[in-house]
N, C-alpha and C positions, 0 to 999 in steps of 0.2 A: 579801452581802458579794462574790460574786463580779461582782455588776454595778457595786457601787461600784467594784471594783480596775478595771475596764475602762473606766468612764465616766472616772475621774481620768486613767487611761491616756491616754484620747483628748484630754483638755484638755491634758493635760501635752506632747504632742507635737505639738498642733494649730497653735500660731503658729511652730512650725520647720519642719514637713514638710507639713503639710495646706493652711495658707495659701496658701504660695508655688506649690503646685498649683492651688488655685482661681483664683488671680492669673492663672495661665496660660490659664485657659480663658474668663475675661471678656472682653467685647468689646473691641477696641482701636479708638483713634483715632490718626489720622495727621495732623501738624501741619504747616501751611504757613506759612513764614516769611519776611520780605523784610529785606532791609539798610536801615535807616533813614536818610532824606536827612540828617538833622542827628542827631548823638548827644547825648544828654542829659548833663549835668553829674554825675558821679558823685564821692561822696566816699567812699574807701576807710577805714574807720575800724577802728583797732587800739587794744584795750585791753590794756595790760601791767603786768605785775607782777613786779620783780626779774628783767628778762629781758636782763641782759648778755651773755648765752651767745650768744644767737640775734637780737638787736634789729638789730645791725647787718646782719647776712645779710637780715632779713627786710626793711630798708628799701631795701638794696641789689635785692633782687628787686622788690620795689613800685613803684621807680623805672623800671625796665625793661619795666613793663606797656604793651601796645599799646592804649592809649586815648586819645583826642583832647583828654578836658576831663576830667581827674582830678585831684581833690584828695586828697591824704594828710593824715589826722587822725590822731595818736597821742594816748592820754592814758596818762599814767602815774598807776598807783593807789596813790600814796604809797610809790613804790619807794625802796628802802633801799641798793642797791648801784649800780653803774656807769651803770644804765638811762639815768637823766636826763642825765649827762654826754655820752652816747654820742649822744642826742637833739639836744642843741645843736649838734652838728657839722653838721646837716643843715637848711641854710635852705630846702631847697624842700619842708619840711613844715611844717606846722601843729601845735603841740603843745598840750597841757593837762597841767600839773603839778598833781595833787590833794596837798595838804600833808599826807594821812595815808590810810590804807588806808582803803577806805569800801565796798569791795566791786563786783561787777561791775554791777549796776544802775544803781549812782549814777555808774562811770566812762562807762557808756554815755551816760547822761544827757549828762553835762558834753561828750562827744564829739560828738552829735547837735545840742546848743545852738552848738557851734563849726562845724558843717557846714555848707557853702554848696549842695552838689549836690541835685541832684532826687531822686538817688537815693542811698540808703546800701548800701554794700556792708561787711559784718560780717567779718571776718578776724581768725584767731587769730595770734599772733606765731610758732607754729610751723607753720602751714600756707605752704607757697610756691608762688605761683600761676603756672600755665603763662603765658606772654605774650598770648594771644589768649583768656585765660578770661573777661576782663570783657566782652569784645564778644558772647562767647557766651552769658554770662549777659541781659545787658541786651536782646538781640535777643529772647528770650524773654519777658524781662519786660515789654516794651513792649505786650504784650497787655491788652485792657483787664481781662480777667477774671483777670490773673494777678495774684496778690499780692505773691508770692517765688518766688525761683529760686534753688538750691543747685548747687554744683558736685560734681564726685566725687573723694574723697580717696582717695591712693593712699599707701600707707605705704612709708618707704623706709627703707634702713640698719637693719632691725631684726635682731637676734641670733634665733638658731633657736629660743630659748626662746618667742619672740612671734609664732611660726608660727599658734599659735592665733590672737591677736589679728587677725593680718593676714588669716585664713581669715574671721574674723568680721566685719571691714571690709568685705571683698569680698562677703558674704553680705547685709549690710546695702544695700550698694550696689546690689545686683541686686535686691533687694526694692523699695527704692523707684523703681527704674527701671520693675518690672513695674507697680506702683501708678499712674504717670507715664503710663503706657500704657494705661490701664484706661478703661472707658467716662466714668468721671468726670474721666478724664485729669488726676490730680492724686495727689501722696504727701500723707502726713498728718505727716511729719517732714522737716526737713533738716539738714545736717552745721552745727552751730553754728558751726565751725572757717572758713566760708566760703557765705555766702549773701547776696545783694541783695534788698531791699525797697524800695519806692517810698516816698518820705518823706512823702507825704500820706496813705498809709495805713499809718503806722508808729505803733504803741501800744507803749511802752515799759514794762517791767514794773515795779512795785512794788519798792521799796528791799529787802524781806523775800525776793525772790523768787530761787530758788535756780538752776533751768534758765532763763535770760533768752530763749535760742533757741526753746525750745519755747513759752514764754508768748507771743512774738511770733507764732509761725507760727499757734498756736491763736485770738489773737485775729484772723488773717487769716481763718482757717476759720469762724470765727462771723460775719465778714462776707461769706461764701459766695465767697472768693476763692481762687483755686487756687494749689496749691504744685508746681513744677515741677524735678524734676532734671534736669539739662541734662549730659548724658556728655560733651559736647564741652570743656565748662570743668573743666580738672584741678587738681588741686593735690597737691603732696606733703606730708606730715607726718611728721615723726619720732614713730616707733614708740615705744610705753612699754618701758622697760627691765627692769622688774622685776615680779613679780607684787604687791607690796606697792603701788607707784604705781598698777598697772592696777586693784587692789582699790579703792583710795582714788578714783580718778577714776570708777570705775564705780558705786559707791555713792553718790556725790554725784549724778551723771546719774540715777540713777534716783529718788532722793530728791525731785531737783528736777523729774522728771517726773510723781510721782505727786502732789506739791504742785500742779502747774500744772493737773493732769488733774482734781483736786477743784475747781479754781475755775474749769473749763469744760465740767463734768459734763452740761451739756444737748447736748453737742456730740455725744453716743453716740445722741441720739433725731433726729439730724438727716442729711443726706446721707453725710457721714462717718465716722458711727457704725460700720460694719459695718469699715472701716478701722483705726479708732482701737481698737476693741475687739479685733482680730485682731492688731494689728501692735503694740500696747502693752498693753493692760491684760491680756489672756491670757498676754502672756509676762512681765509682772510676777507674776501671780498663780503661774504655773508652777513659780515655785519652793517657794512653798507647797503646791501640788498636789503636785508631784513626793514632798516630804517626807510627806504624809499616804500617798500610793499606795504608797511605800517601806514605810513601819511597816506598812501592812496586809498587804503582801504578806509580810513578817517574820513578822506574829503569826498570821496564818491558815494557814500553811503550804502554801497554795494556788500553783500555777505556778511550781514550782521552777525550769524553765529559766528563765524571765522574771526571776526573782530571782536566779540566778546572773548572767544576762546585765547587769542593771542594776548589780549589785555589782562586776561585772570592770570597767563604765565608771568607777565611783567609784574603784576600786583603782589603776586607770590615772590617772585625775586626780591622785590624792594620789601617785602615784609620780613622777609628772613634777613636782609640787610640790617635792619631797625632791631630786630630782635637780637640779632648777634652784638650790637653796639650796647644793649641793655643786658646781655648776658643771659639770655632767655633761649633754652633749646628749642628746636622747631623740627617738624617730622623732614625725613628723608628727602621726601620728591621737593619740599621747600628749598632746602640744601643746595639740589640740583637745578631748581632756577635761579638762585642767587649766583651759582657757580657759571650758570649760561650768560646770565647778563653781565656778570662782570668779565667775563672772557671777550665778549664782543665789545664792551666798552673799551678794555684794553687793546683791541686791535685798533681801535680809532683813535687813542691816547697814544700807541706805540707808533702809528703811522703819521701823526702829527709832530711826536717827537722826532722822528726820523727826519722828516722834511723840514725841520727848522734847526736841525743840529742839536736839539738840547738831548737826546739820548746818548749817554756816555759807554765807552767801553769797559769803565771801572764797573767791577761787581761786588756783590756782597756774598750772595749763596745761591 
């Protein structure tokens, strides 16, 4: 019983604390880049569904990007609000209007078929790119063994209750940076809101795939292509404002991740296996491991101080949830406990949704 408790505890904290420490001690590579004589044509591909609140700002932001040969393609996935009406006001962009909502994979396929760029840069409506971000991405992407490059997402205008999400986003960014700097010089995941792929390397996901971005990047890893996080390419994204929205989004992302990983399971035996297991698989498993570990602590009567500390973390997370419902601000540490609790619960619900077929490929943001 004692051994089981500590083994489970180790694997619970491993993806969050031990894995980042290991990355810090792995060999690092320095990259040498040069500015290309001629920039390749880039298609900025934006899939939208009912985005009347943000689509105009997104287009204005896209038109201000500092890139010499840029095509902007927007696919409206059966939008029923004023999104299509707003899109028709912009003659500078290419548009595709799908007659009904079909889901992200079909929308991306329609956009790629319309695109004429040598490089496809996928971007969510909610992600606002810095002026030089495309140049920073493309400069790295032009290396022969690089399959995709992603930018750094910074949350903006988030309320106090979203401090946990903000911290989690910063943690993920740092983790991808550490992976990019390792001997393999590659991360294994990029932010779906902002990343670029060479068109000839691109494999689009089937229409039943939930996490399109993870599918695309896993297909690149299978080709032994590197994935690079480019710290100079910055985008700002609106933070989720409520726990319910945050929970739904996380559950969808996690369900999609598990679905995709099951299709690319052979990757765990290749050069990216250690990173995939540490960054993704063990983090998903941690939700289930944590429950078993906590139940063993409760039933065994062993290690009362450890049980008390873990119970306190759970209590603070629940207290933060209640405070949010009441509109009461809580300290940053409470928000972190809340976010950690929500994310791990979302893993369980995402897994159940995937197994029962309830998780849809249709998305909101």
